[in-house]
N, C-alpha and C positions, 0 to 999 in steps of 0.2 A: 845695328844698325839705326842708322839715320834715323827720321823723319822725314814723312815724305809733305809734299804742298797742301794736298787734301783734309793732311790731322792736324798741321801750320793752323789753316783757315780753322776747320773745325774745329778747336780752342776757341780762336777769335770771337767764333758763333755761342759755342757755351758758354761762354764771358760775359758778351753785350745778354742774349738771351736769356738764363738764371742769375746773374751775376758771381757765378762761380768761377772765382782761377783759377783753382787747384791745374787742370787741364795743363791751360799756357804758361803756369809758372813754371810746372815741370819740363817744359819743353825748351827756355830762356833761360843765359846762362846770368850769372851772377851781376858782369858789365853788358849786358845785356843795350842794345844802343837802335832805337827806331827812328834810322837818321833825320827824314824830313817828316819826322812831325816833334823831332826837339823831345826826347823823350825818354828816358834812361826805365829799370828794368819796375821800377817801384810807381813811376809813373803810367806805365803804358798797362801795369793790372790794374792798377786806380781807374783809369780811365773806362778799360776796357769793359767793371766790372759798373760802373754808371755808365757808359756813352747809349745813347739812344739810336745813332748807327746798326742796322742791323746787317748781318748778311740772311740776303734773301734769296740764295739759286746754289750752285754747285760751284764747287770750287774746280780750275782747267786747269793741269799742270801744265808747262811750258815745256822745261827741262826740272833736272835733277841729275846730282852724286850728289858724293860725299862731304863737298864745301861748298853745292849752293842747291837753291832750292827756286824756284819760281813759277809763275802762274797764272792770276786771273779770277777773280770771285765777283759776282755784282755783292749789289746793297743797297739799303738807299738810305740818304743822307739823313741829318739833326733838322731835314725841312719839306722831310718826302719824298722828294727827287731821289730818281733811280741815279746808280751810277756805275761806271763797270772799274775797278781795282785789277793794276797789278801790280804784281812786289816780285821783290828777293828778296832770300834770306840767306846769310851766308853763317855755314855750319862751324860748329867747335866743339870736339869728341862729342857727334850724334844732337847737342842741341845750338839754336839759333843764338849769334851774339851780334849781329846788325840784320837790321832788317828798314829797308824800303823799299815808296813802293810809288804810284802817281794815279791822281780818280782824275776818270772823264765821268764828262753830264754822260748824261740816254741816249745819245747819234750812236755812240757804240755799242751800248747794247743792245738796239735796235735790231742794230748791223750783223749782229753776234746772232741773234736768234733771228734773224732771214739767211744770213752762212746754214744753218745748221738745219732748217729745216728744208732747205733746196733744194 
């Protein structure tokens, strides 16, 4: 069975919070490519274990099947600003081989919170 969006985001969260990248490493292929950040597997694992970016809320799944997982999650950037990330990860044999993301400053996060509470 393939991984879920929530599991993928949680692996990034654990890595960035603790420096432990084992969970993330087990979910990405040897030829993994984080396209929008121009990072391969090793660069991604290194960045994750040392980043000041912090996932500070729950992941929300937009779409999942055996070939792709997609969703959003909030993150504090290196300047302490609230952002919302939307990502799409492509899967092969149950692991992520390609990841693309977009990050938007907090106006979308505020809108998302108002939408959920109202």
